[in-house]
Backbone of each chain as ProteinMPNN parsed JSONL, in Angstrom:
{"seq_chain_A": "XXXXXXXXXXXXXXXXXXXXXXXXXXXXXXXXXXXXXXXXXXXXXXXXXXXXXXXXXXXXXXXXXXXXXXXXXXXXXXXXXXXXXXXXXXXXXXXXXXXXXXXXXXXXXXXXXXXX", "coords_chain_A": {"N_chain_A": [[124.256, 100.07, 76.979], [122.564, 101.259, 79.988], [121.639, 99.096, 82.445], [119.147, 98.261, 84.668], [118.083, 96.005, 86.826], [115.396, 94.31, 88.307], [114.608, 91.791, 90.611], [112.109, 90.378, 90.532], [109.115, 90.495, 88.622], [106.505, 90.196, 89.317], [105.044, 89.623, 92.471], [103.713, 87.782, 95.169], [102.862, 87.896, 98.53], [102.384, 86.878, 101.893], [100.685, 88.371, 104.654], [102.765, 89.54, 107.251], [104.98, 88.176, 106.562], [108.538, 88.314, 105.779], [109.975, 90.187, 103.341], [112.049, 90.343, 100.462], [113.202, 92.601, 98.094], [115.075, 92.819, 95.294], [117.555, 94.604, 93.524], [119.632, 95.222, 90.792], [122.308, 96.961, 89.243], [124.269, 97.663, 86.349], [126.091, 99.641, 85.788], [127.941, 100.735, 87.364], [127.086, 102.785, 89.054], [126.861, 105.275, 91.583], [124.691, 106.174, 93.099], [121.555, 104.765, 94.315], [118.127, 104.076, 94.328], [114.956, 103.465, 95.951], [111.577, 103.464, 95.185], [108.022, 103.644, 95.728], [105.121, 103.218, 93.918], [101.952, 104.454, 93.599], [98.472, 104.754, 92.675], [97.448, 107.969, 91.982], [99.221, 109.065, 93.776], [101.73, 109.101, 92.89], [105.315, 108.677, 92.395], [106.885, 107.77, 95.29], [109.589, 108.329, 97.463], [111.349, 105.876, 99.136], [113.827, 104.895, 100.31], [117.242, 105.99, 99.707], [120.448, 105.463, 98.427], [123.852, 106.474, 98.425], [126.254, 105.393, 98.315], [128.228, 102.388, 98.891], [127.05, 100.677, 101.652], [126.049, 102.989, 102.621], [123.072, 104.94, 103.426], [120.052, 106.761, 103.08], [117.131, 108.044, 104.557], [114.028, 108.245, 102.837], [110.93, 109.838, 101.884], [109.038, 108.127, 102.919], [109.886, 105.92, 104.816], [108.907, 104.139, 106.766], [108.385, 100.939, 108.032], [110.122, 99.742, 106.214], [113.399, 98.615, 105.323], [116.721, 98.873, 104.137], [119.501, 97.608, 102.273], [122.84, 97.778, 101.317], [125.409, 96.252, 100.377], [127.182, 95.7, 98.301], [128.272, 97.615, 95.514], [126.767, 97.384, 93.152], [124.244, 96.383, 93.956], [121.211, 96.815, 95.444], [119.042, 96.379, 98.125], [115.66, 96.153, 99.065], [113.826, 95.776, 101.938], [111.121, 94.434, 103.506], [110.132, 94.247, 106.523], [107.982, 92.984, 107.975], [105.554, 92.206, 106.213], [102.672, 94.068, 105.104], [99.197, 94.531, 104.291], [98.834, 97.172, 103.331], [101.194, 97.706, 102.076], [101.031, 96.726, 99.557], [101.806, 97.382, 96.332], [103.38, 98.977, 93.51], [106.836, 98.631, 93.111], [109.664, 100.519, 92.416], [112.962, 100.516, 91.31], [115.886, 102.555, 90.949], [118.808, 103.862, 89.342], [121.717, 105.978, 89.424], [124.318, 108.113, 88.372], [126.613, 109.196, 90.767], [126.936, 112.512, 92.052], [128.083, 113.947, 93.967], [126.8, 116.147, 94.912], [127.387, 118.134, 93.184], [126.037, 118.361, 90.815], [123.448, 117.16, 88.732], [122.236, 114.037, 87.285], [120.8, 111.974, 84.871], [118.528, 109.56, 86.051], [118.186, 105.965, 85.921], [115.577, 103.566, 85.435], [114.465, 100.418, 86.779], [112.288, 97.725, 85.729], [110.268, 97.349, 87.507], [108.525, 95.98, 90.348], [105.645, 94.35, 90.989], [104.084, 94.152, 93.862], [102.003, 92.158, 95.822], [100.342, 91.968, 98.842], [98.791, 89.602, 100.778]], "CA_chain_A": [[123.048, 100.605, 77.692], [122.488, 100.957, 81.327], [120.586, 98.136, 82.808], [118.654, 98.142, 86.096], [117.271, 94.762, 86.888], [114.709, 93.982, 89.53], [114.622, 90.314, 90.608], [110.89, 89.794, 90.174], [108.135, 91.407, 88.052], [105.308, 90.065, 90.119], [105.239, 88.935, 93.727], [102.603, 87.687, 96.086], [103.292, 87.481, 99.776], [101.388, 86.816, 102.949], [100.907, 89.331, 105.765], [103.699, 89.118, 108.278], [106.175, 87.618, 105.926], [109.7, 89.144, 105.46], [110.109, 90.24, 101.844], [113.266, 91.099, 99.922], [113.242, 93.064, 96.725], [116.452, 92.904, 94.891], [117.851, 95.497, 92.427], [121.058, 95.235, 90.388], [122.65, 97.779, 88.092], [125.513, 97.3, 85.741], [126.955, 100.765, 85.236], [128.954, 101.29, 88.443], [126.499, 104.033, 89.594], [126.939, 105.41, 93.051], [123.309, 106.351, 93.678], [120.446, 103.943, 93.972], [116.87, 104.531, 94.953], [113.677, 102.67, 95.935], [110.284, 104.154, 95.18], [106.812, 102.88, 95.46], [104.179, 104.062, 92.997], [100.483, 104.202, 93.909], [97.637, 105.604, 91.852], [97.105, 109.296, 92.533], [100.291, 109.397, 94.791], [102.973, 109.199, 92.179], [106.432, 107.943, 92.932], [107.323, 108.249, 96.677], [110.964, 107.781, 97.748], [111.371, 105.104, 100.459], [115.164, 105.055, 100.686], [118.218, 105.927, 98.695], [121.867, 105.094, 98.845], [124.797, 107.2, 97.666], [127.523, 104.654, 98.284], [128.178, 101.166, 99.551], [126.758, 100.758, 103.111], [125.386, 104.328, 103.108], [121.69, 105.002, 103.088], [119.279, 107.952, 103.577], [115.643, 107.83, 104.483], [113.237, 109.094, 101.838], [109.751, 110.42, 102.551], [108.058, 107.031, 103.548], [110.747, 104.759, 105.129], [108.411, 103.295, 107.871], [108.077, 99.584, 107.523], [110.982, 99.257, 105.243], [114.759, 98.832, 105.509], [117.552, 98.588, 102.898], [120.836, 97.035, 102.384], [123.695, 97.939, 100.141], [126.634, 95.644, 100.745], [127.898, 95.83, 97.077], [127.839, 98.812, 94.757], [125.737, 97.116, 92.114], [123.044, 95.768, 94.398], [120.412, 97.589, 96.462], [117.964, 95.554, 98.465], [114.611, 96.707, 99.879], [113.391, 94.679, 102.864], [109.773, 94.626, 104.246], [110.412, 93.364, 107.753], [106.82, 92.203, 108.209], [104.671, 92.702, 105.083], [101.288, 94.393, 105.513], [98.397, 94.85, 103.063], [99.06, 98.532, 102.876], [102.488, 97.772, 101.318], [100.785, 96.382, 98.212], [102.135, 98.503, 95.479], [104.444, 98.856, 92.524], [108.021, 99.159, 93.63], [110.626, 100.793, 91.353], [114.305, 100.82, 91.68], [116.547, 103.425, 89.988], [120.272, 104.087, 89.7], [122.212, 107.299, 88.914], [125.688, 108.516, 88.649], [126.727, 110.077, 91.945], [127.532, 113.769, 91.621], [128.602, 114.616, 95.204], [126.111, 117.429, 95.107], [127.867, 119.124, 92.254], [125.131, 118.404, 89.624], [122.543, 115.962, 88.794], [122.273, 113.339, 86.131], [119.611, 111.059, 84.592], [118.375, 108.298, 86.734], [117.576, 104.887, 85.089], [114.757, 102.728, 86.2], [114.171, 99.08, 86.54], [110.909, 97.566, 85.207], [109.312, 97.477, 88.577], [108.059, 94.818, 90.975], [104.272, 94.588, 91.547], [104.01, 93.238, 95.125], [100.663, 92.016, 96.431], [100.349, 91.304, 100.145], [97.417, 89.14, 101.016]], "C_chain_A": [[123.035, 100.37, 79.116], [121.374, 99.957, 81.55], [120.333, 98.077, 84.224], [117.746, 97.057, 86.067], [116.642, 94.515, 88.213], [114.397, 92.483, 89.492], [113.251, 89.701, 90.208], [109.929, 90.864, 89.565], [106.814, 91.381, 88.893], [105.616, 89.263, 91.362], [104.041, 88.882, 94.594], [103.094, 87.135, 97.423], [102.217, 87.556, 100.884], [101.737, 87.908, 103.998], [101.802, 88.759, 106.825], [104.932, 88.497, 107.728], [107.34, 88.663, 105.76], [109.96, 89.077, 103.999], [111.34, 90.982, 101.446], [112.962, 91.324, 98.485], [114.592, 93.43, 96.413], [116.537, 93.9, 93.613], [119.266, 95.507, 92.129], [121.285, 96.108, 89.228], [124.07, 97.485, 87.664], [126.446, 98.387, 85.303], [127.768, 101.456, 86.335], [128.401, 102.669, 88.96], [126.585, 104.074, 91.056], [125.605, 105.476, 93.709], [122.364, 105.271, 93.272], [119.331, 104.26, 94.894], [115.85, 103.402, 94.948], [112.566, 103.597, 96.079], [109.163, 103.25, 95.244], [105.829, 103.859, 94.792], [102.707, 103.59, 93.197], [99.667, 105.169, 93.113], [97.293, 106.843, 92.644], [98.173, 109.775, 93.53], [101.571, 109.551, 94.156], [104.057, 108.32, 92.701], [106.876, 108.507, 94.271], [108.653, 107.486, 97.066], [110.913, 107.178, 99.124], [112.763, 105.306, 101.025], [116.014, 105.305, 99.541], [119.658, 105.8, 99.345], [122.792, 105.779, 97.887], [126.163, 106.548, 97.642], [127.345, 103.316, 98.95], [127.953, 101.355, 101.128], [126.224, 102.114, 103.585], [124.003, 104.378, 102.534], [121.153, 106.27, 103.665], [117.854, 107.641, 103.457], [115.051, 108.766, 103.433], [112.087, 109.714, 102.626], [108.881, 109.385, 103.221], [108.933, 105.83, 103.947], [110.082, 103.805, 106.155], [107.999, 101.949, 107.327], [109.024, 98.916, 106.558], [112.501, 99.465, 105.783], [115.499, 98.468, 104.186], [118.864, 98.085, 103.187], [121.711, 97.197, 101.137], [125.153, 97.559, 100.571], [127.64, 95.639, 99.499], [127.43, 97.017, 96.273], [126.773, 98.596, 93.735], [124.374, 96.716, 92.603], [122.449, 96.522, 95.531], [119.154, 96.865, 96.804], [116.969, 96.327, 99.278], [114.014, 95.536, 100.711], [112.052, 95.195, 103.585], [109.894, 93.673, 105.402], [109.248, 92.496, 108.098], [105.723, 92.768, 107.32], [103.313, 92.939, 105.626], [100.585, 94.656, 104.24], [98.572, 96.208, 102.59], [100.386, 98.712, 102.158], [102.33, 97.097, 99.935], [100.968, 97.536, 97.275], [103.141, 98.033, 94.32], [105.71, 99.484, 93.051], [109.016, 99.34, 92.518], [111.969, 101.168, 91.991], [114.959, 101.709, 90.656], [118.016, 103.611, 90.361], [120.649, 105.335, 88.919], [123.622, 107.424, 89.244], [125.743, 109.403, 89.831], [127.456, 111.411, 91.565], [128.155, 114.532, 92.825], [128.012, 115.998, 95.38], [126.505, 118.47, 94.087], [127.016, 119.29, 90.957], [124.306, 117.274, 89.641], [122.47, 115.335, 87.391], [120.983, 112.521, 86.006], [119.63, 109.845, 85.489], [117.645, 107.224, 85.819], [116.771, 104.016, 86.008], [114.737, 101.232, 85.878], [112.723, 98.905, 86.057], [109.82, 97.505, 86.267], [108.935, 96.064, 89.117], [106.648, 95.1, 91.559], [104.135, 93.56, 92.669], [102.505, 93.347, 95.594], [100.788, 91.321, 97.768], [98.99, 90.927, 100.54], [97.24, 88.669, 102.5]], "O_chain_A": [[123.485, 99.296, 79.515], [120.321, 99.996, 80.913], [121.273, 97.848, 84.985], [116.723, 97.101, 85.383], [117.361, 94.515, 89.212], [113.971, 91.964, 88.46], [113.222, 88.624, 89.613], [109.962, 92.021, 89.984], [106.154, 92.396, 89.116], [106.385, 88.304, 91.299], [103.376, 89.907, 94.747], [103.671, 86.048, 97.472], [101.233, 88.281, 100.735], [102.893, 88.289, 104.183], [101.623, 87.619, 107.253], [105.891, 88.321, 108.479], [107.036, 89.846, 105.61], [110.152, 87.988, 103.458], [111.663, 92.053, 101.96], [112.54, 90.433, 97.748], [115.234, 94.221, 97.104], [115.625, 93.937, 92.787], [120.09, 95.754, 93.01], [120.523, 96.032, 88.264], [124.937, 97.121, 88.459], [127.422, 98.168, 84.586], [128.201, 102.601, 86.208], [129.174, 103.58, 89.257], [126.413, 103.06, 91.733], [125.402, 104.892, 94.774], [122.31, 104.869, 92.109], [119.513, 104.647, 96.049], [115.863, 102.519, 94.09], [112.558, 104.442, 96.974], [109.312, 102.101, 94.829], [105.748, 105.058, 95.063], [102.362, 102.433, 92.96], [100.099, 106.299, 92.882], [96.902, 106.779, 93.809], [98.001, 110.858, 94.09], [102.491, 110.086, 94.775], [103.789, 107.325, 93.374], [107.221, 109.687, 94.332], [108.775, 106.262, 97.0], [110.521, 107.8, 100.112], [112.891, 105.842, 102.126], [115.646, 104.912, 98.434], [119.928, 105.999, 100.53], [122.592, 105.709, 96.674], [127.107, 107.062, 97.04], [126.298, 103.13, 99.571], [128.654, 102.139, 101.768], [125.986, 102.339, 104.771], [123.736, 103.967, 101.404], [121.706, 106.812, 104.622], [117.379, 107.079, 102.47], [115.512, 109.883, 103.199], [112.205, 110.061, 103.801], [108.039, 109.75, 104.041], [108.696, 104.751, 103.404], [110.641, 102.736, 106.404], [107.346, 101.848, 106.288], [108.84, 97.777, 106.129], [112.772, 100.369, 106.574], [114.942, 97.847, 103.281], [119.306, 98.147, 104.334], [121.332, 96.786, 100.04], [125.951, 98.377, 101.029], [128.85, 95.575, 99.717], [126.258, 97.384, 96.361], [125.964, 99.483, 93.463], [123.422, 96.69, 91.822], [123.14, 96.839, 96.499], [118.272, 96.713, 95.959], [117.38, 97.113, 100.132], [113.75, 94.455, 100.185], [112.007, 96.28, 104.165], [109.772, 92.456, 105.26], [109.458, 91.348, 108.489], [105.05, 93.729, 107.691], [102.813, 92.192, 106.467], [101.204, 94.962, 103.221], [98.448, 96.392, 101.379], [100.664, 99.808, 101.671], [103.312, 96.906, 99.219], [100.325, 98.574, 97.432], [103.607, 96.896, 94.248], [105.736, 100.665, 93.399], [109.217, 98.416, 91.73], [112.106, 101.927, 92.95], [114.573, 101.603, 89.492], [118.403, 103.527, 91.527], [120.023, 105.7, 87.924], [124.098, 106.917, 90.26], [124.946, 110.338, 89.901], [128.458, 111.399, 90.85], [128.682, 115.633, 92.667], [128.647, 116.9, 95.927], [125.998, 119.591, 94.126], [127.234, 120.192, 90.149], [124.438, 116.432, 90.53], [122.63, 116.049, 86.402], [120.198, 112.415, 86.948], [120.66, 109.19, 85.649], [116.69, 107.515, 85.099], [117.145, 103.738, 87.147], [114.991, 100.863, 84.732], [111.996, 99.896, 85.991], [108.628, 97.595, 85.974], [109.03, 95.079, 88.385], [106.468, 95.927, 92.453], [104.08, 92.346, 92.471], [101.907, 94.416, 95.722], [101.288, 90.198, 97.835], [98.102, 91.773, 100.643], [96.151, 88.247, 102.888]]}, "seq_chain_B": "XXXXXXXXXXXXXXXXXXXXXXXXXXXXXXXXXXXXXXXXXXXXXXXXXXXXXXXXXXXXXXXXXXXXXXXXXXXXXXXXXXXXXXXXXXXXXXXXXXXXXXXXXXXXX", "coords_chain_B": {"N_chain_B": [[111.442, 120.873, 103.879], [109.744, 119.552, 100.958], [107.617, 120.381, 98.118], [105.897, 119.49, 95.308], [103.991, 120.298, 92.616], [101.755, 119.371, 90.018], [99.417, 119.175, 87.311], [96.705, 116.831, 87.419], [95.492, 115.428, 85.346], [95.378, 115.791, 81.741], [94.085, 116.508, 78.505], [94.36, 116.378, 74.923], [94.532, 117.041, 71.395], [95.515, 115.107, 68.614], [98.351, 116.327, 66.837], [98.304, 118.704, 68.001], [99.499, 121.275, 70.321], [100.777, 120.919, 73.669], [101.051, 122.04, 77.016], [102.654, 121.204, 79.98], [102.539, 121.921, 83.26], [104.66, 122.471, 86.133], [105.13, 123.216, 89.483], [107.32, 123.923, 92.186], [108.522, 123.716, 95.592], [111.289, 123.896, 97.412], [114.337, 123.001, 99.233], [117.851, 123.305, 98.713], [117.934, 122.979, 95.994], [118.753, 121.359, 92.868], [118.352, 121.093, 90.124], [115.945, 120.122, 87.629], [113.892, 117.55, 86.527], [112.182, 115.87, 83.792], [110.268, 113.091, 83.22], [108.841, 110.404, 81.189], [106.184, 108.199, 81.328], [104.693, 105.326, 80.175], [101.851, 103.434, 80.469], [102.135, 100.731, 82.641], [104.848, 100.561, 82.254], [108.3, 101.39, 82.913], [109.472, 104.587, 84.026], [110.979, 106.829, 81.756], [113.649, 108.936, 80.866], [113.307, 112.295, 79.883], [114.017, 115.119, 79.905], [116.388, 117.555, 81.379], [116.851, 120.388, 83.383], [118.832, 122.84, 84.746], [119.651, 125.388, 84.741], [118.088, 128.607, 84.263], [115.661, 128.984, 81.619], [114.947, 127.799, 78.35], [115.107, 124.483, 77.084], [115.453, 122.695, 74.202], [114.433, 119.842, 72.551], [113.865, 118.18, 69.956], [110.559, 117.392, 69.322], [109.891, 117.914, 71.984], [110.141, 120.295, 74.603], [111.646, 121.886, 77.412], [111.203, 124.073, 80.171], [112.573, 126.276, 82.609], [112.286, 128.196, 85.501], [113.972, 129.265, 88.098], [113.665, 131.247, 90.076], [111.019, 131.522, 90.283], [110.224, 128.983, 90.913], [109.279, 127.08, 89.031], [108.451, 125.169, 86.298], [107.855, 123.922, 82.935], [106.818, 121.476, 80.549], [106.771, 121.203, 77.213], [105.046, 119.847, 74.587], [105.016, 119.328, 71.282], [103.262, 119.002, 68.052], [101.629, 116.764, 68.591], [101.364, 113.149, 69.062], [99.636, 110.01, 68.932], [100.999, 108.231, 70.396], [102.111, 109.726, 72.372], [100.44, 109.732, 74.428], [100.541, 109.253, 77.802], [101.948, 109.23, 81.157], [103.359, 112.03, 82.603], [106.122, 112.949, 84.438], [107.267, 115.069, 86.768], [110.363, 115.985, 88.324], [112.467, 116.779, 91.112], [115.751, 117.419, 91.633], [118.169, 117.225, 94.288], [120.786, 118.842, 96.139], [121.895, 116.93, 97.685], [121.777, 114.69, 96.233], [119.387, 113.441, 96.428], [116.315, 112.447, 94.796], [113.261, 113.644, 94.009], [109.892, 113.042, 93.158], [106.996, 114.507, 91.614], [103.424, 113.97, 91.491], [102.601, 113.339, 89.01], [101.436, 113.861, 85.628], [98.748, 112.797, 83.813], [98.457, 112.338, 80.5], [96.172, 112.389, 77.855], [95.882, 111.698, 74.496], [93.802, 112.475, 71.808], [92.42, 111.418, 68.644]], "CA_chain_B": [[110.548, 119.954, 103.14], [109.504, 119.831, 99.563], [106.332, 120.235, 97.585], [105.899, 119.493, 93.89], [102.648, 120.215, 92.065], [101.452, 119.322, 88.624], [97.958, 118.807, 87.143], [96.477, 115.379, 87.535], [95.088, 114.903, 83.994], [95.197, 116.761, 80.637], [93.683, 115.938, 77.268], [94.75, 117.203, 73.834], [94.227, 116.435, 70.17], [96.668, 114.844, 67.792], [98.851, 117.444, 66.09], [98.189, 120.058, 68.772], [100.633, 121.501, 71.316], [100.254, 120.96, 75.026], [102.095, 122.424, 78.015], [102.363, 120.6, 81.307], [103.225, 122.761, 84.308], [105.101, 122.008, 87.442], [105.747, 124.113, 90.441], [108.011, 123.248, 93.213], [109.131, 124.454, 96.708], [112.256, 122.919, 97.913], [115.645, 123.565, 99.606], [118.929, 122.598, 98.054], [117.63, 122.568, 94.494], [119.869, 121.01, 92.004], [117.984, 120.708, 88.808], [114.565, 119.649, 87.475], [113.864, 116.486, 85.47], [110.954, 115.468, 83.327], [110.23, 111.689, 82.718], [107.682, 109.965, 80.529], [105.861, 106.79, 81.815], [103.7, 104.681, 79.624], [101.198, 102.511, 81.408], [102.762, 99.355, 82.856], [106.37, 100.56, 81.993], [109.186, 102.089, 83.805], [109.794, 105.992, 83.608], [112.075, 107.07, 80.902], [114.137, 110.259, 80.913], [112.961, 113.244, 78.785], [114.882, 116.338, 79.93], [116.887, 118.061, 82.668], [117.081, 121.795, 83.428], [119.392, 123.262, 86.01], [119.681, 126.882, 84.568], [116.83, 129.179, 83.729], [115.523, 129.065, 80.18], [114.347, 126.766, 77.565], [116.002, 123.479, 76.475], [114.603, 122.147, 73.189], [114.884, 118.462, 72.111], [112.929, 117.712, 69.023], [109.214, 117.834, 69.592], [109.731, 118.21, 73.376], [111.003, 121.332, 75.171], [111.401, 122.045, 78.817], [111.536, 125.4, 80.63], [112.817, 126.377, 84.013], [112.518, 129.509, 86.195], [114.306, 128.88, 89.439], [113.211, 132.228, 90.935], [109.557, 131.249, 90.455], [109.955, 127.505, 91.342], [108.387, 126.823, 87.94], [109.011, 124.475, 85.055], [106.874, 123.391, 82.116], [107.145, 120.63, 79.474], [106.073, 121.549, 75.968], [104.998, 118.856, 73.587], [104.446, 119.789, 70.013], [102.87, 117.936, 67.057], [101.253, 115.605, 69.465], [101.057, 111.966, 68.443], [98.918, 109.213, 69.851], [101.963, 107.491, 71.289], [102.574, 110.586, 73.469], [99.594, 109.413, 75.612], [101.456, 108.665, 78.925], [102.102, 110.078, 82.397], [104.697, 112.964, 82.587], [106.517, 113.125, 85.824], [108.23, 116.187, 87.105], [111.096, 115.544, 89.572], [113.434, 117.789, 91.596], [117.041, 116.932, 92.145], [118.703, 117.974, 95.33], [122.249, 118.839, 96.22], [122.265, 115.709, 98.38], [121.535, 113.706, 95.248], [118.023, 112.917, 96.528], [115.458, 112.77, 93.652], [111.878, 113.559, 94.457], [108.911, 113.11, 92.079], [105.644, 114.948, 91.778], [102.402, 112.856, 91.437], [102.588, 112.953, 87.561], [100.325, 114.337, 84.811], [98.318, 111.804, 82.776], [98.101, 113.053, 79.295], [95.568, 111.576, 76.838], [95.866, 112.348, 73.1], [92.797, 111.96, 71.06], [92.623, 111.579, 67.238]], "C_chain_B": [[110.511, 120.253, 101.71], [108.103, 119.597, 99.109], [106.405, 120.394, 96.064], [104.444, 119.29, 93.393], [102.587, 120.218, 90.586], [100.08, 118.795, 88.414], [97.923, 117.334, 87.038], [96.339, 114.777, 86.123], [95.027, 116.068, 82.943], [94.78, 115.924, 79.364], [94.117, 116.942, 76.114], [94.513, 116.348, 72.585], [95.494, 116.16, 69.424], [97.045, 116.003, 66.91], [98.909, 118.738, 66.864], [99.517, 120.238, 69.529], [99.995, 121.507, 72.754], [101.432, 121.242, 75.968], [101.707, 121.935, 79.337], [103.258, 121.426, 82.342], [103.605, 122.06, 85.449], [105.627, 123.06, 88.267], [106.262, 123.33, 91.647], [108.465, 124.193, 94.314], [110.037, 123.435, 97.35], [113.516, 123.64, 98.41], [116.708, 122.666, 98.981], [118.64, 122.169, 96.595], [118.833, 122.431, 93.712], [119.414, 120.427, 90.689], [116.555, 120.096, 88.785], [114.532, 118.703, 86.305], [112.394, 116.313, 85.027], [111.173, 113.989, 82.799], [108.848, 111.376, 82.157], [107.472, 108.532, 81.02], [104.618, 106.324, 81.068], [103.101, 103.675, 80.593], [101.87, 101.147, 81.413], [104.273, 99.331, 82.556], [107.03, 101.471, 82.954], [109.267, 103.59, 83.28], [110.984, 105.961, 82.773], [112.467, 108.576, 80.92], [113.809, 111.087, 79.68], [113.961, 114.424, 78.82], [115.376, 116.649, 81.303], [117.275, 119.507, 82.487], [117.697, 122.137, 84.773], [119.591, 124.797, 85.979], [118.39, 127.36, 83.989], [116.764, 129.2, 82.171], [114.948, 127.832, 79.621], [115.3, 125.823, 76.94], [114.954, 122.712, 75.487], [115.232, 120.795, 72.702], [113.792, 117.896, 71.211], [111.626, 118.204, 69.303], [108.997, 118.231, 71.067], [110.723, 119.366, 73.789], [110.677, 121.431, 76.685], [111.924, 123.376, 79.255], [111.684, 125.399, 82.112], [112.979, 127.867, 84.44], [112.738, 129.216, 87.671], [113.756, 129.898, 90.464], [111.673, 132.07, 91.264], [109.25, 129.77, 90.906], [108.989, 126.956, 90.335], [109.023, 126.151, 86.773], [107.79, 124.032, 84.135], [107.572, 122.479, 81.015], [106.202, 120.957, 78.393], [106.13, 120.433, 74.96], [104.305, 119.376, 72.383], [104.126, 118.682, 69.057], [102.524, 116.642, 67.641], [100.886, 114.389, 68.571], [100.328, 111.065, 69.432], [99.884, 108.49, 70.872], [102.519, 108.478, 72.444], [101.587, 110.451, 74.625], [100.42, 108.613, 76.661], [101.298, 109.578, 80.137], [103.42, 110.786, 82.161], [104.921, 113.335, 84.044], [107.589, 114.145, 85.912], [109.058, 115.765, 88.381], [112.19, 116.564, 89.777], [114.601, 117.091, 92.073], [117.51, 117.832, 93.261], [120.233, 117.934, 95.387], [122.785, 117.659, 97.061], [122.127, 114.473, 97.434], [120.15, 112.996, 95.421], [117.207, 113.337, 95.346], [114.016, 112.567, 94.039], [110.889, 113.858, 93.336], [107.628, 113.826, 92.539], [104.718, 113.712, 91.515], [102.139, 112.483, 89.84], [101.329, 113.52, 86.957], [100.009, 113.282, 83.739], [97.739, 112.535, 81.575], [97.366, 112.056, 78.257], [95.435, 112.366, 75.496], [94.816, 111.664, 72.343], [92.916, 112.197, 69.555], [91.791, 112.83, 66.848]], "O_chain_B": [[111.21, 121.163, 101.263], [107.43, 118.712, 99.636], [106.952, 121.391, 95.594], [103.785, 118.295, 93.693], [103.294, 120.99, 89.938], [99.586, 118.032, 89.245], [98.881, 116.663, 86.654], [96.972, 113.78, 85.775], [94.654, 117.191, 83.283], [95.136, 114.751, 79.247], [94.215, 118.151, 76.325], [94.322, 115.134, 72.665], [96.469, 116.898, 69.572], [96.176, 116.615, 66.289], [99.492, 119.73, 66.424], [100.474, 119.477, 69.387], [98.894, 122.005, 72.988], [102.565, 120.797, 75.785], [100.597, 122.181, 79.811], [104.479, 121.55, 82.24], [102.952, 121.076, 85.796], [106.52, 123.786, 87.83], [105.746, 122.286, 92.047], [108.768, 125.353, 94.034], [109.653, 122.338, 97.754], [113.739, 124.791, 98.036], [116.508, 121.472, 98.754], [119.079, 121.126, 96.112], [119.794, 123.193, 93.81], [119.959, 119.443, 90.189], [116.051, 119.622, 89.804], [115.062, 118.993, 85.232], [111.476, 116.581, 85.803], [112.115, 113.709, 82.057], [107.839, 111.958, 82.555], [108.418, 107.75, 81.122], [103.547, 106.885, 81.303], [103.804, 103.134, 81.446], [102.127, 100.523, 80.383], [104.909, 98.278, 82.588], [106.398, 102.217, 83.702], [109.119, 103.761, 82.07], [111.913, 105.187, 83.006], [111.562, 109.407, 80.989], [114.01, 110.632, 78.555], [114.664, 114.668, 77.839], [114.882, 116.105, 82.291], [117.968, 119.836, 81.524], [117.159, 121.773, 85.819], [119.688, 125.434, 87.027], [117.68, 126.62, 83.307], [117.786, 129.426, 81.522], [114.515, 126.93, 80.337], [116.251, 126.27, 76.299], [113.883, 122.229, 75.856], [116.441, 120.702, 72.489], [112.893, 117.201, 71.686], [111.501, 119.407, 69.532], [107.973, 118.847, 71.365], [111.893, 119.403, 73.407], [109.58, 121.098, 77.132], [112.978, 123.805, 78.784], [111.022, 124.635, 82.814], [113.701, 128.647, 83.818], [111.786, 128.948, 88.405], [113.413, 129.514, 91.583], [111.176, 132.432, 92.33], [108.111, 129.433, 91.229], [107.957, 126.407, 90.722], [110.083, 126.58, 86.318], [106.726, 123.793, 84.707], [108.722, 122.7, 80.636], [104.987, 120.995, 78.589], [107.225, 120.099, 74.508], [103.155, 119.811, 72.439], [104.623, 117.565, 69.192], [103.025, 115.581, 67.268], [100.236, 114.518, 67.533], [100.381, 111.307, 70.638], [99.54, 108.221, 72.022], [103.274, 108.064, 73.324], [101.841, 110.989, 75.703], [100.897, 107.503, 76.424], [100.58, 110.578, 80.095], [104.396, 110.256, 81.63], [104.085, 113.914, 84.739], [108.63, 114.101, 85.255], [108.502, 115.263, 89.358], [112.756, 117.128, 88.841], [114.462, 116.188, 92.899], [117.297, 119.044, 93.224], [120.872, 117.091, 94.756], [123.994, 117.436, 97.124], [122.354, 113.342, 97.861], [119.806, 112.088, 94.665], [117.352, 114.471, 94.89], [113.596, 111.455, 94.358], [111.052, 114.854, 92.631], [107.241, 113.748, 93.704], [105.188, 112.587, 91.347], [101.544, 111.459, 89.507], [100.3, 113.657, 87.619], [100.841, 112.929, 82.904], [96.719, 113.222, 81.633], [97.931, 111.031, 77.876], [94.952, 113.497, 75.431], [94.842, 110.441, 72.197], [93.532, 113.206, 69.209], [91.772, 113.22, 65.681]]}, "name": "protein", "num_of_chains": 2, "seq": "XXXXXXXXXXXXXXXXXXXXXXXXXXXXXXXXXXXXXXXXXXXXXXXXXXXXXXXXXXXXXXXXXXXXXXXXXXXXXXXXXXXXXXXXXXXXXXXXXXXXXXXXXXXXXXXXXXXXXXXXXXXXXXXXXXXXXXXXXXXXXXXXXXXXXXXXXXXXXXXXXXXXXXXXXXXXXXXXXXXXXXXXXXXXXXXXXXXXXXXXXXXXXXXXXXXXXXXXXXXXXXXXX"}
């Protein structure tokens, strides 16, 4: 079974802190994604990566950065956490298709981040 | 840009059939996904359509019309456990995966 593991289920951080959310997948997938999920807004794509050291902005990248130094790990960084970044963060991984087709994405269990 | 629309909430009765619609406008379309998400849990994959037509998988079926930018998820013989959010997502030829806001389905006895 594909396993996507997020480092924390719940996290509480203070405004202005630098926050790292980690995601690890064990299926050698090329693509990895970070979403945030808020009531009434659905899943919104923050960043995705299609290969090591490669990244693309999603729809809401402001206030976030990402790092993919190894294929299995994709980190989301909140440079200076703010209260409007309180949310559920979901990581997903997917076999890369090179644009030739699309495959199922597998999700981690999510990290509920509260910024106080 | 892209735009994905689906109803916010739907209700249905146990044993009934429900159809959840999704319309989209996007460039570089490369398939449409449906995911199920129970409260407090991660989304799980239900179906994928890249060609026009109906794909059937047990009690769930998914339909796609690329020319109309339209898909639906059909759930038959509804069960209480089908109460969940159903997320429509569009795949792109860049491998980007964009979700709609989701439809919360409540099934009543």
